[in-house]
C-alpha positions as CSV (number, residue, x, y, z in Angstrom):
1,M,0.0,0.0,0.0
2,V,1.3,3.4,-1.0
3,D,1.3,6.2,1.6
4,L,0.2,9.1,-0.5
5,N,1.4,11.6,2.1
6,T,5.0,10.6,1.5
7,L,4.9,11.1,-2.3
8,T,6.3,14.2,-4.0
9,E,3.8,16.1,-6.2
10,R,5.4,14.5,-9.3
11,E,5.1,11.0,-7.8
12,Y,1.5,11.7,-6.7
13,V,0.5,12.9,-10.2
14,A,2.1,9.8,-11.6
15,F,0.1,7.6,-9.2
16,I,-3.1,9.4,-10.3
17,A,-2.2,8.8,-13.9
18,Q,-1.8,5.1,-13.3
19,R,-5.2,4.8,-11.5
20,P,-7.4,7.8,-12.7
21,G,-10.7,6.0,-12.0
22,L,-9.8,5.7,-8.3
23,F,-9.9,9.5,-8.1
24,T,-12.7,10.4,-10.6
25,G,-14.9,7.4,-11.1
26,R,-15.7,7.5,-14.8
27,V,-12.4,8.5,-16.5
28,T,-12.7,11.5,-18.7
29,Y,-10.5,14.5,-19.4
30,E,-13.1,16.9,-17.9
31,R,-13.4,14.9,-14.6
32,M,-9.6,14.6,-14.2
33,A,-9.1,18.3,-15.0
34,Q,-11.7,19.2,-12.3
35,F,-10.0,16.8,-9.8
36,L,-6.6,18.4,-10.5
37,I,-8.1,21.9,-10.0
38,G,-9.4,20.8,-6.6
39,Y,-6.0,19.2,-5.8
40,D,-4.2,22.4,-6.7
41,L,-6.4,24.6,-4.6
42,G,-6.2,22.2,-1.7
43,A,-2.4,21.8,-1.9
44,Q,-1.8,25.6,-2.1
45,R,-4.3,26.2,0.7
46,A,-2.3,23.8,2.9
47,G,1.0,25.6,2.1
48,G,2.2,23.4,-0.8
49,R,3.0,24.4,-4.3
50,G,0.3,22.4,-6.0
51,L,0.3,23.2,-9.7
52,K,1.4,26.8,-9.2
53,G,3.1,28.0,-12.4
54,L,1.5,25.4,-14.6
55,K,-0.6,27.8,-16.7
56,D,2.4,30.0,-17.5
57,W,4.5,26.9,-18.3
58,L,1.8,25.7,-20.7
59,M,1.4,29.1,-22.3
60,D,5.1,29.1,-23.1
61,R,4.4,26.0,-25.2
62,L,1.2,27.2,-26.8
63,G,2.4,30.6,-28.0
64,P,0.5,33.9,-27.9
65,S,-1.0,34.8,-24.6
66,S,-4.6,33.9,-24.0
67,P,-7.0,34.2,-21.1
68,L,-7.7,30.5,-21.2
69,I,-7.6,28.4,-18.0
70,W,-4.9,25.8,-18.0
71,T,-7.3,23.0,-18.7
72,A,-8.3,24.6,-22.0
73,V,-4.6,25.2,-22.9
74,V,-3.9,21.5,-22.5
75,L,-6.8,20.7,-24.9
76,Q,-5.4,23.2,-27.4
77,L,-2.0,21.5,-27.1
78,A,-3.6,18.1,-27.4
79,F,-5.6,19.0,-30.5
80,P,-3.6,21.7,-32.4
81,G,-5.4,23.6,-35.1
82,Q,-8.9,22.8,-33.8
83,E,-10.8,26.1,-33.3
84,Q,-13.4,24.9,-30.7
85,I,-12.9,21.8,-28.6
86,S,-16.1,20.5,-27.0
87,D,-16.3,19.6,-23.4
88,A,-17.9,16.3,-24.4
89,L,-14.9,14.5,-26.0
90,A,-15.3,11.2,-27.8
91,P,-13.7,8.3,-25.9
92,D,-10.6,8.2,-28.1
93,Q,-10.2,12.0,-27.7
94,D,-10.6,11.7,-23.9
95,E,-7.8,9.1,-23.9
96,H,-5.6,11.2,-26.0
97,A,-6.3,14.4,-23.9
98,L,-5.5,12.4,-20.7
99,N,-2.2,11.1,-22.1
100,V,-1.2,14.6,-23.2
101,L,-2.3,16.0,-19.8
102,F,-0.2,13.6,-17.8
103,T,2.8,13.9,-20.1
104,L,2.6,17.7,-19.7
105,L,2.2,17.5,-16.0
106,D,5.1,15.2,-15.6
107,N,7.3,17.5,-17.7
108,F,6.2,20.6,-15.8
109,L,6.8,19.0,-12.4
110,A,10.2,17.6,-13.5
111,E,11.3,21.0,-14.7
112,R,10.0,22.8,-11.7
113,D,11.7,20.3,-9.3
114,A,15.0,20.6,-11.2
115,S,14.9,24.4,-11.1
116,H,14.0,24.4,-7.4
117,D,16.9,22.0,-6.6
118,S,19.5,24.0,-8.5
């Protein structure tokens, strides 16, 4: 049994990625994004870093500045060139969006940890 309290944020997000249904029930991009928003708010409220800096990090990858929330930026990165991305994704789109989300989160947390350790 894994003690979630001993995991780094990167390890915790990797744990979530391996078992998303444990945290969201039905596994969709929208449900996972909402879970992660709640996680971020709770972590920062408790004095942790949560996902602080994620939107700016994502915007650096997207390009021109936009008022989008980070969850929408991930969808733009997952589906480049699509004007409007529906909240109701098809199952294959959900799977792709989740894969992109967790890859981006892992990269973000790895870079943030490396810059914090230097």
